[in-house]
C-alpha positions, 0 to 999 in steps of 0.5 A: 201241700196244706193251707196253713192253719191258725193255732185256734183251729188246732187247739179247738179240733184238740179240744173236741177230740178229747171231749169226744174220747172222754164221753165215749169211754165213760159209755164204754162199761168194761172197755180197756185202754192199753197204755202199759208203756205209758210213763210212770211219771205222768208226763207224756212226753215223747223222744224223736227216736221212738220207732213208729207204732206196726199197725200189726201191734195196734190193740183193740177192745174184745168187744169191737174186735170182731167188727175191726176189718180194715177193709176201708183203711180206717185202721192204717188212716188212724195209726197214720194220723197219731204217728203224725201227731207224735212226732216232734218234728211235725209241724203246726200245720201237719199235726192241724191236719192230722186232727183234722183228719181223726176228727173227719174219720169219727164223724164218718166211720164207725170203727174209727172211734174204737180204732183210735181208742185202742191205739196205745198212744192216743190218750198220751198224744192228747194228754201232752197237748194238753199241757202245753197250751193252756188255751186248749186246756180251758177249751178242754174243760169247757167242752164237757170232759170232766164228767165223762173223765170222773166216770171213766176214774170210776170205771174197773178198767186199769187203763181208763183210770190212768188214762183218766187220772193223767187227763185230770191231772193235766187239766188240774194245772191252771193253778190260781188264776185259773177261775173257770176251771176252779168253777167246774172242778167245783161245780162237777165235784171233782174233789170228793171223787178224786178222795173217794178213789184215794180212800178206795186204794185203787188196784193200780198202785203208785201211778194213780195214786201219784197222779190224784195226789198231784191233781189235788195240790194243783185244786187245793189253791184255786177250787172253791170249797176244797178243804170243806169237801176234803174234811168231810171225804176224810182226807186226812186218813188218806193220807196218813196211809199213803205217808208210809205206803207211797212212792216218792211223788206221792209222798210229796204230795202227801206232805204237801196237802199235809201242810195246807190242811193243818194250816187250814185247820188246826184241828187235823194236827191231833189226828196227825200226832194220834196216827204217829205220822210225826216219826215217819215225817222225820223220817222223810228228812233223812238223806236216803229221800228225794229231794222234793219229798224232804222239802215237802215233809220239812214244810209239813213239819213247819206247819205242824209245829207252828198250830200245835204246841204238843207237836212241837214237844212231840218233835222234841221227844222224838230227837226232832231238833238234831234231825232239823238241824241236819236238814238245814245244812243238808244243802250245803253238805250235800251240794244240793241244788234247785227250789227243793234244796231251799224250801228243804233249808227254810222250812226245816229251819222255820220249824225249828224256830216254832219248836225253840220259840222264834228265829231270833232264840234259835240264832241265839242259841246256835251262836251261843252253842258253838264255844261248847261244840268238840270237834271242827264238824260239830262247829261246820255244823252249827255254823252251816244251821246259823247261815241258814236262820241267817237267810231266812231271818226277815220283818216278822222275826224281826218283830218277835224278838229282834236279833243283834246283828253287831253280836252275831257279826263278832260271834262269827268274826271270833271263829277265825282262828289260826290254823283254822280247819278249811271246813270252819272257815268256810261255814263262817264265811258262808254264815256272814255271807248271809248276815250282809245279805239279810236286808233286815239285820245288814241296815243295822251293821256299818258298812254291810255292802263292803262287808258283803262284798269282800265276803264274796270275793273271799269265797272266789279267791285263790289262798294268798290274795284270799288272806289279804281280803280276810285282813281287810274284812276283819278290820271292817268288823273289828274297828270303825276304819273306812273301806278305804283304811281297811284295804290299806289305801293304795295297795288295796286298790291295786289288789282289786284292779288285779282281779278286773282282768283274769277273773270270773264274771262274779269275782269281777263284779264284786271288784268292781262294786268295791272299786265303785264303793271306794270311789263314792266315799274317798278322794284319794282313792281316785287318783289311787285307781288312776295311778294303778292303771285301773281305767283301761281295765275298768273300760274294758269291763265297759265293753266286755262284762256283765251289766252289773259290772258294766253300770258300775264301771260306768259310775268310777269313770264319771266319779274320776272325770268328776273329780279332776280335769287331769283324770278326765283326760286320761279317762277319754284317753282311753277311748271309754266314749265308745263303750259308753255310747254303746252302754247309752244305747243298749243297756239297762234304764239303769245303765243307760242313765249312769252312761248319759251322766258319765258322758255329760262329765266327760264331754264337759268340754266341747268335744266334737266327735262325741257330740256329733254321735249323741246327736246322730242317736237323737235323730235315730229310731231308738226314742227309748234312749233318747231321753238319756242321750239328752241327759248326756248332752246337758250343760256342754252341747254344742250347736248342732247338738242345740239345734237337734234338740230344739228340733225334738221340741216338736216330737210326738213323743211326750217324754222325749219332748220333756225330756229335751226342754229339761235338758236345755234349760240344764244348758241354758242354765250354765251358758250365759253366752248362749243366753244371749245369743240367737239360739236362745230367741230360736229356743224360746219360739219352740218352747212357747208353743210348748206352754200350751199342751196338756201334758203335766210333764212337758208344762213343767219342763217347758216353763224350766226351759222358759225360766233359764233362758230369761235368766239374761233377759236383761242382756238379750233384748231380743229374747225380751221382745219375744218374751212379753207375750208370754206373760199370760200364759205363764200366768195361767200356769202358775195358778195350775192345780199341779204345784210342780208346773205352778213352782215352775211357771213361778220361777219363769215368772221371777226371771221375766219380770226382771224386764222392767217393761214386763214388771210394769205390764203385770198385774200384781194380784196375779203374781202374788196369789199364785207366787203366795201359794207356792210360798206355803206349798211348794218345795224348797226351790219353788219357794225361794223363786216365789219369794223372788217373783214377790221381791221383784215386783214390789222392788219397782213399785209403790205400796199403795192401798190397792197393793196392801190390800192384796198381799193382806188378802193373799198372806204373803207376809206370813208366807214370807215370815213361814218360808223364813222358818222352813230354810236356813240357807242364807241366799235362800232367805235373801229375797224373801226378807228383801220383801218383808223390807219393802212391805215394811214401807207400806202406808198406815191403816186407812178404812179397813185396810191395814198396813201389811206389817200389821198382821204380825201383831195378830199371829204372834207365832210369826216371831218364831224365825226371829227367835231362831235367828237370835239363837242358831244365826245362819252366818254370811247373810248379806244384806245392806239393810232391813226396814222392818218394824211392826205397828210403831216403829221401823228398825233400821238394822245399819251396822258400823263398820261393816255390810257384811252380817256376822252371827252376832250381828244377826243375833242383835237385830233380832233381839232388838226385833223382839223388844220392839214386839213385846212393846206392842204385846208382851203377853203375846210374846210370852205365849208364843215363846212358850208355845214354841219351847224355844224360850230356854234356848233363846235365854241360854243364846242371850246370855252366852252374848252378854260374855261375847259382847264388849262394854258399851262404846267399845265398838260400834260394830255391835250398835243398832239404830232405832228409827221411831214414829210416836203416836201422837200426830203433828197439826201437819198430820205427820208423825213425830220421829227420832233416832237413837243408837242402842248397843247390842249389850244394852238390848241383851239386857233390855229384852232378859229384863222384859222376860223376867218381869213376865214370867217367873220361870224366866228368872230361874232359867236366866239364873241357871244360865249364869246371868247373875255371875256376869252381871256381877262381873260386869258391874265389878268391871265399870266400878273399877274404871269408874275412878279413871279420868279418861272413863265415861260413864253411861247407863249400862251399869244401871241396866245390870242392877235394874236386871239383878233388882228383877231377879232378886224378886224370886226367894230361890234366887236370893238363896243362890250361892252366886247372890251371895257373891253379888252382894259385896259387888252391889254394896261397893258400887252403891257407896261410890255413888253416895 
């Protein structure tokens, strides 16, 4: 027994041996190597069944024959070592020992080298080892074997040339990543030597040609200066010559090199055309050639046609278009498979696109030619070519000239006719599969994913099922029906479920995916799946299906559980939990995530057994699964699981800690009972420890967890007692440069200051500044909580000069208004409105400190949210009172009869605010309306309000009270104040009057919105009631006539038909008043 040798030692010895052989071969002019039994394809691979090489047939060079007496047993030792290396059954240790012995023999015995060189299998063995080990290949290169190998290639020995060509080919296979080899090949001038040998036409023929062109192919992508050396060496001429005379491997390599040459230098194309190589390339596309040759020939034609206009004409003149079309459909017709089949299809289609002016033109031409095809075979071939074109259509083709996928789809669907030949139907489905599978075209088609799955099922289904699936596909293609209706509802669900049990894996995947789409888009399908007995086979697929089928099955079960408690019970009774637990433990990341979400729905109610298993997974040695287990336990964990999750907060794995904190946050958000229990206190202690770490994800999730626990801080006094010490570290986190951390810390602060003692203890500036930053930069959720933090802080405080100064420096008012502008959800804006209402009560200006609301006059754009509240009011905004009025007035929106603001009420309040703002600076209001492009929309909304509002006094619900401060102070330094009630219709009239007074364009917009007709009707209505005894006159009619008077100042309005109709009404009114 020999000591175990490391692989690196083996590599070193082979490298040394190969290099030694290379040098000595080069030095031995005229030496021969008998390698007649080497494989013609150049692959040094040997069969285990190959008999050992007898000592008696070891061939020796004539120069050394006289000195090769085997008196000391050298020949036998060398033969034994080489034989040991040849046998694949030999262990690494045995091969290591054999290599060591060979090196020792060469170093210590004079005739050992000749014995090794004369052995017919020595070089093939070394080449084989070179190919198997990349590290070894690099060591051979670094060992300096390239110069002697080139010398051997130039020698007169045919066997030596073959051996050198094989070795060079082997060491050239490093590719673009072989930076060492690239430098060495460039420095040693390998490329010119290889071209020189090809030009000479070595007598050994096709084997060396194949090896040398193969080596050049390998070096073309990595060797520095390759193309310069190639052009200088006349490589084009050598390749064109080999194109017609070489063997298949040589021809494939030649076509590849020609394609690269033409892309590197377009001038090569003229030489190719002059040599009449185009005909030969087209000939090589024929079915009589090997797949690799056809694919590379198509690649050469692709490069030629892309670089040279004349070549496109020549290819077309040589009847190349039908040849290329046949090449694109050859893989389908000839049942070709593998990378060469795909390359042939793609290269031929690209060449066809180059000749035709682009892939879109090819697609269009093929589609149009379907109508003129004279036979089913011709139609099938055209459809096959169209499928190939659709398969390779990409964003580049789209940018050159876009194809219309809807037109393509309709063209293909129109091929489905009664008594359709099978081949035509097969090719049509193939083309549809290419269309729906194309990432560029499919996005423009409705239900493309469902159609793609249906096509997949059609190709695998039996005749009867195929017919039903075809009807569903045609329904989807020819109408705007949903997948549910296309499959005929419950019947289609039953059909798909029937395919789950006895079908192939691929068919099963398509059926499950379609059911998944159905359950995502249609609630009725969930009951249909349950009623059709779909749950048991879906659970079975969870256990035995492919990875994709398992994930889709879990998604379906999740949708079912989420839809109905009854269905959830059915899923639970079908023993889905064990399969989901397996997927959670062993699936892909996506599968684990889906399983976790499904389990989360499935164990919505306390399920002790399942939760126990999940808890066990939390304590297992599968850290990658724990994060998904925590997702499964969100909102539904039993106390034992929560205890485990609390322990995991102290885990050493960052992701697990963060996920545990997130899961606990979800549980406490939904479980008020837990927030008020001792578990909340225990969790709080553990979470507090996490807000001092450096990990951003842990800080964010720990803050989220604290925010959830603090939701019941008023009810849980134990939590409040512990939480009071968390104020300072949360303030630090709220000022974090990481926005997510700042948002969640602000959320925790907002809930923390629900506790009155904490709120009083908090320093206003420490809350307001970070909260204002979140209002400006945060997410909608973050902004909502930031507004809540500000409102809750202000609620229990006197708005004094210090607090006003803090709000002014932070820019809080504008941030709150900006938040109102960006969010239309009523619930989200309620806290912001509350904060603004509180700030509107701030004291007047003193010295350099202005009231918080004064900033609105300085930044008139801040009225945009108010305008939007008029034009697009959000319903169901619940608020009892809003006190908010700039500079000289405070508006109290006190609606009589209800506390629920309907959209009309919000519009009336907004109109009042705009009137007040216009009294401060009408010019700024008009400028802001103009810049925001909202003026027209606002006017149209106001005129629409005129038609919906009643007359003053009819209903108090649209009334609003305005509380005014006069600007003159009394002797006691107090403001005079008064309260007046304004009806909603009058507010609208006043605002329209303000707009019309200050902008001529507004007058036209008001008139075009139909205001003149509405005003005329209102004046006529008032006049008809004037004679009634109980009619009580108010000032509204005068406001109507005032607005008309303002409008009539415009000449275009005077000429309008509506104005002419208003004149008699106004005249009657004036006569009645006189």
